[in-house]
Structures are given as C-alpha cells and as structure tokens.
KEDO-298338 format. One record per residue: residue in one letter; x, y, z of N, C-alpha, C in turn. Coordinates in steps of 0.001 Angstrom, whole numbers, plus 500000, padded with zeros to 6 digits. Example, Ala and Ser with C-alpha at 12.3 -4.5 7.8 and 13.67 -1.06 7.14 Angstrom:
residues 2
a513190494310507800512300495500507800513200496700507800 s512850497750507080513670498940507140512900500030507870 
end
This chain:
residues 385
m500839498749499999499956500012500008500839501229499945 h502091501143500571502922502305500668504087502373499642 r504053501411498592505178501537497621504969502691496787 k506187503193496149506173504327495287505552503891493869 i504782504678493311504218504335491942504883505235490846 s504919504729489639505521505489488574504643506556488018 r505068507489487251504277508560486737503226507945485782 r503695506895484966502714506237484069501552505630484880 e501897504981485905500801504345486796499916505376487307 f500551506536487726499716507625488375498752508150487369 l499229508368486121498331508895485022497212507899484709 k497537506646484760496477505588484473495416505668485553 l495801505847486809494943505819487920494030507038487757 t494600508265487572493852509465487517492940509473486351 g493336508870485211492573508749484112491342507928484290 l491563506756484937490372505941485258489400506673486211 a489968507320487242489129508037488111488327509151487498 g489020509886486490488317510900485841487239510383484935 g487539509253484255486531508640483421485350508226484194 a485614507601485350484534507096486216483640508295486594 a484265509434486960483561510602487379482679511076486299 l483254511130485068482541511643483940481311510752483687 m481471509406483703480346508455483514479345508645484546 a479743508872485792478808509018486865478013510258486637 s478698511322486110477921512632485987476909512552484853 c477155511665483892476184511514482734475116510502483013 a475319509626483980474307508544484248473163509131485076 p472023508522484903470835508996485725471158508686487190 r470715509618488030470927509557489498470113508449490107 a470889507643490941470134506486491634469311507069492806 t468244506337492998467421506650494163468003506160495396 p468217507038496452468861506492497620468047505470498309 t468727504435498841467953503396499546467621503805501007 p466408503824501317466002504282502643466547503396503772 e466987504013504846467556503226505969466447502485506707 f466799501303507286465769500577508053465362501312509250 t464069501539509414463583502168510599463142501143511610 l463609501312512883463278500330513966461765500393514230 p461117499192514390459711499247514604459392499915515908 d458137500408515966457612501097517161457432500072518268 l457832500421519442457629499622520630456464500079521506 s456102501356521352455146501873522307453680501280522258 s453289500832521004451956500375520829451717498965521557 g452784498198521621452563496879522236452043495866521229 e451869496223519967451250495334518990452319494532518367 t451899493415517780452760492444517141453656493095516084 i454969492739516150455867493158515171456147491990514227 p455917492228512883456160491133511918457504490524512115 l457677489146512020458895488498512341460052488973511469 e459854489250510246461025489672509389461566491050509862 e460673491918510270461068493221510769461772493068512222 l461267492093512988461832491909514204463266491344514163 v463461490427513158464827489897513019465764490994512537 k465342491887511611466197493001511228466580493909512345 a465553494143513203465745495094514376466770494530515353 v466707493144515503467646492471516422469054492592515852 e469190492519514478470470492711513890471086494023514258 v470264495110514010470661496419514392471061496616515789 e470249495906516668470462496062518090471672495351518661 g472212494372517829473418493753518272473330492255518654 k472167491653518369471977490177518511472433489680519816 k471923490296520940472223489894522286470881489843523171 l470911488944524107469688488787524880470174488401526336 t469534488973527321469867488592528802468626488032529380 t468725486781529854467609486111530470468045485974531998 i467029485563532786467219485272534228466256484269534623 a466757483401535590465930482401536244465451481319535264 l466250480924534344465863479799533415466853478589533522 p466661477812534564467567476618534706467277475711533476 h468322475075532993468298474261531822467337472921532013 d467184472519533322466458471372533591464983471771534102 w464605472983533877463298473390534275462473473676532973 a461347472856532793460448472959531715461169472873530308 n462308472223530375463092472043529097463732473376528506 y464001474265529444464623475529529056465915475358528356 g466658474327528656468025474089528041467768473984526554 e466843473218526127466565473035524655465987474314524102 m465161475005524880464528476282524379465634477324524075 l466558477393525007467630478425524846468561478114523698 s468959476828523591469924476464522568469306476492521210 t467994476111521064467411476246519746467190477609519295 f466723478506520209466667479919519880468020480528519495 k469062480223520227470343480740519938470854480296518553 q470649479025518181471024478589516919470244479104515675 r468909479271516010468020479790514987468353481153514592 y468716481992515530468833483464515200470242483965515450 g471168483135515867472612483560516096472677484576517239 i471833484513518172471914485580519213472770485012520422 e473565485901520910474379485634522170473433485769523350 i473386484779524209472487484794525353473336484892526633 n473015485889527443473664486037528741472698485508529785 e472941484443530445472092483759531397472385484245532890 l471502485048533389471679485458534753471086484484535759 n471734484215536881471198483551538063470056482554537701 p470388481370537061469364480392536654468433480003537856 d468921479955539091468043479502540194467356480546540897 a467239481761540371466539482892541020465065482610541109 g464449483144542223462959482990542322462327484224541717 s460986484199541681460240485293540981460509486648541633 a460564486702542925460896487991543596462272488510543265 e463162487671543152464522488084542720464570488632541302 e463794488001540469463697488512539052463234489964539006 l462138490176539712461621491604539772462674492520540410 e463357492070541429464387492930542045465520493211541089 a465899492281540194466931492472539262466543493662538233 i465250493660537943464831494852537065464880496079537847 r464400496133539052464428497358539862465881497808540046 a466784496963540375468119497313540657468898497821539442 n468405497489538234469150497844536981468384498815536138 k467437499584536705466590500524535872467528501473535158 d468538501949535749469427502978535057470711502353534449 s470653501058534293471826500369533739471393499474532520 k472283499574531513472069498700530352473155497590530312 g473764497371531505474870496416531575474370495006531593 p475333494088531855474989492610531771474118492070532868 q474000492883533927473103492385535019471606492780534871 a471328493479533771469932493900533457469215492883532724 p468183492288533184467487491257532403466675491881531300 d466431491125530194465559491559529116464216490971529321 v464211489718529730462938488975529846462799488180531164 i461619487958531652461379487272532948460450486174532762 d460532485255533755459560484078533762459153483957535274 i458019484425535617457574484567537048456279483940537277 g456072483624538608454756482922538982453589484053538777 i452486483570538464451366484444538190451090485458539316 a451335485097540513451071485975541679451907487215541660 y453082487111540854453937488259540820453573489217539709 t452655488844538895452423489783537734451771491076538132 k450955491121539156450253492266539607451238493329539939 i452136492973540850453117494051541347454089494387540175 a454419493482539260455292493824538136454615494865537266 k453337494749537011452583495707536171452374497034536876 e451978496911538166451670498153538967452956499009539155 e454064498385539235455336499158539461455936499642538120 g455336499184537072455872499656535721457181498863535344 l457371497664535866458551496953535575458555496185534256 v457294496033533743457222495276532421456622496160531346 a457007495832530089456514496559528902455452495656528225 k454569496274527546453524495503526874453913495070525526 y453496493852525160453661493331523829452803492183523551 k452223492125522403451370491047522033452018490165520914 v452305488960521277452941488068520316451922487688519247 a452429487074518125451621486735517014450521485732517373 t450742484890518378449826483915518740448913484286519893 w448788485666520101448118486260521284446746485755521398 d445935485581520371444561485287520476444373483785521025 s445276482899520861445158481641521379445693481359522740 i446186482454523432446623482349524805445456482644525756 p445127481614526516443885481805527363444094482636528658 l445305482667529098445617483416530311446616484551530069 k446222485768530219447058486926529807446502488199530377 d447329489194530447446822490601530748446232491249529409 p445090491717529584444420492258528314445205493270527581 e446049494000528342446826495128527748448139494592527153 g448538493406527495449779492795526985450980492929527859 y450793493180529127451976493298530083452517492011530501 w451752490928530361452278489550530743451267488550530074 w451764487246530019450982486238529413451396484911530012 g450475483878530102450890482631530537451659481905529529 e452700481067529992453602480393529158453356478833529194 y453248478303530402453105476891530660452594476719532081 y452178475487532351451634475219533752451918473789534121 g451825473443535383451937472121535886451137471998537195 v451115470931537784450549470752539170451596470262540132 l451505470470541414452409470112542445452244468595542700 v453310467909542784453322466460543077454347466092544210 f454162464913544714455180464360545546456186463516544727 e457440463834544872458482463196544147459237462386545186 v459010460973545208459391460178546275460457459055545865 i461519459050546659462466457984546468461954456690547032 k461850455708546130461205454437546634462040453707547640 d461358453286548718462060452688549785461155451563550372 p461458450322550304460588449251550738460096449380552170 k460955450155552971460596450280554425459580451389554642 i459433452213553657458549453404553848457510453494552801 p456168453577553141455108453642552190455187454884551353 v454759454929550134454705456118549294453557456897549656 p453767458237550082452582459048550512451583459282549358 q450285459348549678449288459471548625448605460840548702 d448703461432549933448021462722550136448744463487551209 w448390464794551340449155465692552209449159465233553705 p448003464774554255448107464318555706449098463134555947 d449373462400554927450380461213555106451785461895555521 l452092463065555007453409463640555280453646463954556786 l452546463933557526452618464226558920452965463008559815 k452989461816559143453190460590559867454582460437560322 p454883459714561424456250459603561988457289458965560999 e456820458095560083457808457487559130458447458488558187 y457941459789558154458549460797557233459307461833557990 k459744461464559212460567462376560072461910462616559301 g462215463935559081463456464282558501463572463925557003 k462413463822556348462375463361554937461718464182553978 v461020465266554365460172466070553398460768467450553135 a460998467864551971461566469084551565460772469749550497 m460955471096550385460384471875549335461442472123548294 a461082472602547150462007472922546062462272474415545846 g462108475134547044462311476572546884462186477190548345 d462573478440548416462483479202549666461124480032549636 v460227479785550601458910480368550628459011481928550487 l460002482562550985460077483997550872460487484491549512 k460969483612548723461432484054547359460867483244546161 s460406482120546439459985481147545340458483480994545266 n457976481259543969456547480989543669456247479575543958 q457107478593543587456836477200543719456621476760545213 a457419477360546079457313477069547461456007477734548152 v455664478937547654454445479472548182453289478637547739 m453282478196546499452180477363545992452128476049546763 t453219475540547216453307474301548027452523474504549323 v452681475677549926452015475952551151450532476106550956 i450162476758549818448751476940549369448104475578549138 a448805474691548404448224473295548148447974472501549466 s448909472513550346448698471803551599447563472441552355 g447373473742552282446321474407552941444972474147552387 l444839474049550961443642473657550385443241472234550784 s444192471409550960443930470027551347443285470030552843 r444026470666553668443579470785555057442215471551555290 a441944472495554361440756473334554503439613472836553687 n439781471520553172438696470840552316438327471696551071 g439439472356550573439121473115549339438748474489549477 d438629475024550678438103476370550938439198477394550685 k439152478005549639440269479020549262440501480062550290 s439417480516550867439560481662551847440306481256553080 m440495479978553311441194479462554511442540478810554193 a442799478755552848443987477975552391445385478486552929 a445502479805552892446761480405553302447089480099554820 k446056480362555657446232480169557065446408478638557397 a445553477843556735445707476348556973447012475824556516 g447568476351555375448841475973554902449983476302555975 l450001477404556437450917477746557547450859476822558680 e449615476573559083449464475527560202449974474236559887 f449775473800558680450300472443558216451824472373558266 w452504473442557825453961473495557878454463473707559296 k453689474391560130454128474506561449454164473163562194 e453115472326561909453114470960562383454174470113561818 m454435470309560523455468469476559913456831469818560532 n457074471159560805458380471550561405458464471048562827 a457323471108563577457361470701565036457645469229565111 k457127468400564189457281466920564173458664466563563739 g459409467530563043460710467199562564460647466566561150 n459465466540560551459358465959559268459897466854558063 f459804468189558345460258469110557274461688469362557358 i462409469155556222463787469580556110463942471005555540 p464368471952556277464443473326555703465657473570554785 v465766472754553630466698473011552603465988473005551320 i466653473675550312466094473669549048466437472465548183 a465485471586547985465754470334547214466027470599545785 d467048469898545250467291470013543826467768468553543448 q467975468388542109468308467081541585469508466418542236 g470538467267542646471686466795543283471379466209544666 r470557466877545436470237466405546804469327465167546714 i468443465131545697467639463956545415468469462788545119 a469510462959544266470414461871543811471145461347545025 q471530462230545880472276461764547077471443461173548175 g470139461249548012469198460703549011468950461620550179 e469367462902550054469234463818551217467827464236551377 t466980464225550305465562464678550451464724463615549849 p464335462683550690463572461488550149462189461823549543 v461560462894550055460293463310549595460306464808549241 v459998465137547952460147466525547565458797466950546991 i458366468196547277457191468596546624457572469707545596 e457276469373544324457608470359543192456631470048541972 w456785470989540983455928470894539852456177469513539182 d455079469038538601455201467733537860456242467640536782 y456387468704536058457346468704534914458724468584535496 l459053469135536591460411469049537185460618467625537780 a459641467129538397459705465813538989459866464730537919 l459105464849536859459161463831535780460482463981535061 a460951465073534899462315465309534242463422464753535084 n463300464912536421464256464274537348464165462750537281 r462997462241537171462896460771537099463615460298535849 d463487460961534793464148460621533443465669460749533642 a466041461874534206467526462131534245468213461170535240 l467604460835536266468304459959537335468157458526536920 a467213458157536080467145456769535448467228455753536411 g466540455776537555466555454692538484467599454799539559 n468306455791539582469452455953540578469356457270541258 p468456457481542191467515456437542770466251456335541958 d465492455360542255464229455151541625463179456020542178 l462475456758541412461497457755541870460084457367541526 e459165457680542425457774457568542119457135458987542184 i456355459301541176455654460680541099454153460444541455 v453755461181542416452380461062542935451692462411542852 v450477462415542240449622463589542258448724463357543529 p448798464224544467448046464025545710446537463911545443 q445868463318546386444401463031546232443601464367546479 t444099465221547245443543466418547583444538467595547451 g444071468851547384445044469937547339445854469936546090 v445175469543544961445966469599543641445865470965543072 v447020471633543066447078473057542583447763473198541218 g447141473804540317447794474159539079448535475442539156 g449729475452538634450533476675538731451082477136537364 p450392478129536718450928478713535501452058479714535868 y453026479791534859454056480772534942453808481821533810 a454238483034534075453978484123533171455257484662532596 g455193485034531348456332485697530681456106487195530655 g457251487930530552457144489333530440458452489953529895 i458413491160529498459561491981529007459905493106530013 s461151493224530351461529494308531216461255495646530529 a460611496540531240460370497953530790461653498660530551 y462765498144531103464025498747530968465039497864530219 a464535496935529395465355495989528722466435496609527826 p467640496176528015468814496623527186468600496235525693 h467863495098525479467729494608524122466282494334523870 p465458495351523739464008495177523643463526494460522433 y464218494426521374463764493712520172464091492275520261 a465276491919520793465656490552521114464679489863522037 a464189490668523067463290490268524025461982489835523356 r461533490670522391460250490339521736460419489206520740 l461582488990520181461914487924519271461964486604520095 w462424486653521292462418485524522218461034484971522533 w460192485963522798458782485501523145457997485075521856 e458335485633520722457683485107519529458030483626519313 f459301483233519628459684481911519497459102480989520566 v459153481473521842458666480640522959457174480330522825 m456397481414522337454939481258522239454410480629520921 s455386480354520105454983479710518797454743478276519088 d454123477548518056453947476118518242455212475358518552 e456288475778517825457528475104518125458019475259519527 g457978476486520019458384476700521429457561476008522428 q456247476039522159455291475374523079455495473858523117 l455823473322521984456208471881522018457489471572522801 i458397472479522764459594472281523519459275472186525089 y458372472995525473457899472938526886457305471513527114 l456490471026526249455767469823526456456791468634526452 k457846468762525711458879467653525694459514467661527034 g459418468735527853459963468777529231458808468521530241 y457704467996529829456504467649530628455699468846531155 a456096470050530800455271471179531168454118471331530108 h452874471577530652451763471810529756451899473212529184 p452066473276527846452032474620527269450786475324527459 i450788476669527653449536477391527967448589477308526717 r449134477162525510448321477057524304447958475558523979 f447982474659525048447768473244524852446447472949524114 t445380473522524633444006473294524072443925473624522645 d444464474840522256444472475279520891445241474330520023 m446422473865520443447239473022519675446675471669519560 v445993471118520566445336469811520503444211469856519434 k443474470901519395442366471118518433442901471143517014 r444050471702516819444591471840515494445519470637515093 g445657469681516038446342468409515737447774468583515579 v448422469511516257449854469779516020450693469149517117 i450139468449518061450921467792519159451152466348518811 p452388465879518654452685464461518305452095463619519383 q451588462465518955451020461504519946451982460988520993 e453249460835520503454249460309521512454526461258522682 l454274462601522415454362463565523527453226463333524462 l452050463221523923450848463162524738450917461814525531 d451498460746525059451537459482525688452488459490526938 k453407460465526905454361460516528075453832461235529316 l452729461972529124452161462678530206451488461839531256 p451352462202532502450541461432533438449075461331533000 p448349460285533509446950460149533093446162461443533259 a445352461737532326444562462947532368443686463082533584 e443158461904534154442246462042535239442964462555536528 a444347462416536561445051462854537683445038464430537840 y444638465065536807444603466536536678443168467044536866 e442154466141536892440843466619536955440460467370538177 k441108467248539272440869467900540534441727469243540689 a442519469507539616443390470653539769442617471982539918 v443041472846540831442492474100541164443426475219540577 f442969476084539784443659477202539279443191478444539899 l444076479116540683443671480341541439443860481580540490 t443034482593540782443115483846540026444355484607540414 v444758485620539664445862486365540016445722487063541328 e444459487589541582444122488272542821444178487327544035 e443630486027543827443747485059544928445155484790545302 q445958484501544246447364484168544494448106485271545149 t447862486536544675448553487653545231448179487786546753 e446929487725547150446496487771548469447131486734549315 m447103485468548803447665484379549553449133484492549750 r449825484885548641451329484980548698451694485998549736 t451009487138549750451361488207550694451160487719552148 y450046487055552424449809486564553739450892485492554126 i451132484583553284452120483487553572453481484073553830 t453941484914552969455347485415553091455466486344554331 e454482487062554622454490487917555782454516487187557108 n453910485959557077453726485221558390454522483881558498 w455241483625557401455871482338557317456866482047558557 r457799482898558806458786482663559832458133482793561253 k457183483666561412456541483824562689455732482588563016 e454896482134562041453997481020562285454691479621562281 v455615479429561382456230478112561224457338477951562228 y458170478931562402459395478837563218459271479552564575 g458114480268564783457922480974566066458853482139566219 e459258482749565142460216483875565300459484485199565428 
end
C-alpha cells in the first residue's frame, strides 16, 4: 500500500478516476435506499417476524435472561434452539433465582444497560400484579396472542406453561409412598420432606403451602393460606420438614427422600436419574394446585427487540412443544390439540389425564393475596420467630 508508483501508473489511475467521474455525471441519478427504521415499541402490537429479525441485527443480537435453569420445563433446549436459529448471544443470569429476585433485578438495574439487567422474565402468576403496577414490564402481544387463554388484556404479561404440584418420592421398601398431604405428617416421614424453593422468594414454595392448605381446609380457598401455615408449622414441630432447597443433586444423594415440586420438574428428574435412585411421582388426592408461569419483558430491557423475538419463538407452536417435551403443559395446549399439532408420542408421556381433573387454578388476585399473607407470616407462624 505504501510503495512508490511510477508517473505512468499515476496517470492511468487518475485517468480511470476521471473517466469514472465523467460517466457518473452523465448517468441517471440512483434513488437513495431508505435506511431501516426500527419498529415502534410503544403500541405493544405484534411486530412482523422479518422486521423483528432485522431490528435484532441492528440492536446487536444479544439477549439477557434470568431464572431459566436448563432442567426446568426444558429451558435448556429452548435456549439452545433459539440461539442457533437466530445467532443471538445469550447472557444467562442467576438460573436459580426466584420470581421475587427476578423483579428485584429489574428494579436494581433501571438505570443500567449492563450485563446484570434482564431483558425477559419468567415469574409466578402471583407476581404479575406487582410487576405491572410498578411499571417493571413493557406491553407486547405476540403473533399467537389470540390463542393464549391466560394473559393481561393490555399485553403486560401472558401465561407460558403450567403444571401441578406432586410428591417426588425415592422408593424405599421400608417406607410407604405418601398418597396425600396428611400422610406427610406421619412419623415415618421424620426428616424426609423438603420443598424445592424458599417460601420467601419462590413461587413454587408459596404454591406448596397453598396446596397443603387447600387440602387441610377441604378446598376452601379463603382458609387455604392460614391452613397451609398451620400444616407446615406442624410439619416443622414433628421434625418431618427439612428446611433445605431440594434439587436434583440432593435427590440423587438421598438427602431429600420426599420433595414437593411441579410435575414437569419431578418427571424430568425421574428421566435424568434413570433409576438411581428410583423415583415415584404422585399427584396428591386432595390439594391439587395448578401453577401457571407468566412471561414478560422488562420495561428497561437493554435489548427490547431481542426480548420480543424470544417471546415470539417461545409462544409459537415450536416453542410450546419444547415445553411439552419437558413435561410442562404449554399454555396454548388446548388450541394446539384442536389443530392436531401435538405429536401423539408427547401426549403418551404425560401422566393420566384423570390425575389433573381435580386441579384448582387460582386467580391472580387470589394468588397475590395468599402469597402476601404467607410470606409475611411464614417465619413467625412456622418457626415461632
């Protein structure tokens, strides 16, 4: 690039340049290509997929998620498929965070576009009210909006998937498999029962208290929160409750012989552990609670277009089937069954339909009221603090 050129070469170059300039001056002027305009985000309406993909390119092809463990509802496959499909770099924050921690991450990073600011959240339905009221989430309606049965009318959140709480039990010939909540109070379960979350942070743990309360209160929702605290107070007093957060590792080591968690997590553990130890999954006879989880977009998302593209994928038929492969019932399950797009082999792997017939689904208002009462009184009532 820096070698000396001869006079002849110089004249050739200038001649070519002059000729090109002359030709350009005589040619008709080209119409300038308009620059791509980023789609409007304020309306909350669906953005066509091709426009969204272009916007994500302009934005930088990055996404920050939070609280998405790879073994929860098959999020491992969901994340990897999305990443490969669109070539997006995914920053995964605190996979084991609870719903309360997800909202706190948005609050703490309102003024930051750094790597600790989540773009998307996956929270228990009970947390949607406060998320919307505090302005922590942005509205957006995905292309499949009309087929989503559980959602905020304005588009601030929507159901993604649901399951019911079950007993995940390590088979032991010396100990009978519990069939209902009162069984857990028996002496043979001393030091053997654990939850899969912290009641003060985890939606799953709060729902566990509610489910036990519904059983004790004979299905009376108005008494469920109080009765649930009474149940776990008795569990703690008898020494049956192990105050640790159960996970696959603790189950594998035999530290938590009986765990209460969502069916899709328990069934996935059963597959992953493959008989070591051997697990039995039981839907209790009473207090069967259905728990939907809701998706949302941070109102302060550093990558708002990637966030919307993520939800377009998750809420599509393809994304919903990925949930089902992980035993989570996709929120659009009914619509997809009607259209015949769910493979029979996936339907055959689910627990018997009759096990779900008693499932109770609480409203957002009911869950919010119960969650508030339980979290405010948990330590006082159960531990006497």
